[in-house]
C-alpha positions, 0 to 999 in steps of 0.5 A: 500500500502506498501513501497515494492509495491511502490518500485516495481512499480517505478522500473518496470517503470524504474523511478529513485528514492532515498529512504529516511527514514521518521518518521513512514515510507519511502519516495521515491523521484523520479528524475522526481519530484514526492515524495511518502510518505509511512507510516507504517499505510498504508497511502500514500501521493503523492506530486509534479506537476500534471504529468502522473506518479503522477496521476498513483500513486494517482490512485493506492493509492486511492487518489481522490477528487471524490466520490466513485461510487456505484455498480449497484448490489452487487457481486452475492448478497454480496453487495460489492463495489469497493473503491474510487480508483476503484480497479481491481484485475489482475491474470496472468500467464507467459506472463508479456508483456500482464500483463503489457499492461493490467495494463497500459490499466486499468490505462489509464481508470483511474482505479486502477489495483491490480497485484497479483504478486506485492502484499506482501505475509507476509509469506502467500501461494498464496491461503492465499494471494488471500483470504487476498486481496479478503476478505470482506474488500478489496474493490475490485469489479472486476477482470481480469484473463489472460489466455495465452499459457504458457503450452502445454497439451493433452489427455493421448495417443493422443499427436497429439491433443496437445493444448496450455493451461494456467498455472494450478495455473491460472485456480485455481486462476480463480476459487477462484476469481469467488467464491469471486466476482461472475461470473458477476464481473470476465473478462476472457481475453484469447489469441485465441490460448488457450484452455479454461478450461472445465465446465465454460460455461456462463462466461465472455470471452474476446478474443484477438489475440496478443495485449490486446488493442484488448479487450479494448472496450469490457472490457470497457463495462463490467466495466461500467456494473459492476458500474465502470466509466472507461475513454472513451479516454483510448481506 
């Protein structure tokens, strides 16, 4: 975790904070009492009372007193396991409301959503960033890909057959995530109005109409099947 990621996290949640330099790192002092220390090594410490924000920050940083769960089987034979923070990767298009709702749902489940758009690029392209964050040492064992009606398209000469489609970059990123994790560890959450990409039958589709909570129960079961331990009271 980096200082940029913590800054974006707090800003997105409209948390007021002061930012101070500390030895080998940065300190974020929240108006609600939480203190987050981010060190150049990537280590993070969270101080303060046991508020909901503190618990979210600890879960996101992978700070836990419990033992990490083991997956029932490796990702398509790779043997990869999620880290102690129960990391779940999120790929999304233009619908930020749905993305934020999914992130919140996963946090309520006690998991650690890793949002592609919030990750530092380090000068990398999107493809390079995906490869880096889904590499063999990333400890990410599951991904949620959001397909939302961000584009419109139709067969050439048949404009009357226009359909809603996900962004092309999201479809590309879906393919990369499938290649990295395997189809049993990728949940494709899609609005019912979206035309699904062709030639990917047999994958894990979870439809919803408008609110991501509609897909919560099925996503919960799939996460359990993948070896995660989501909280039941989140639903």
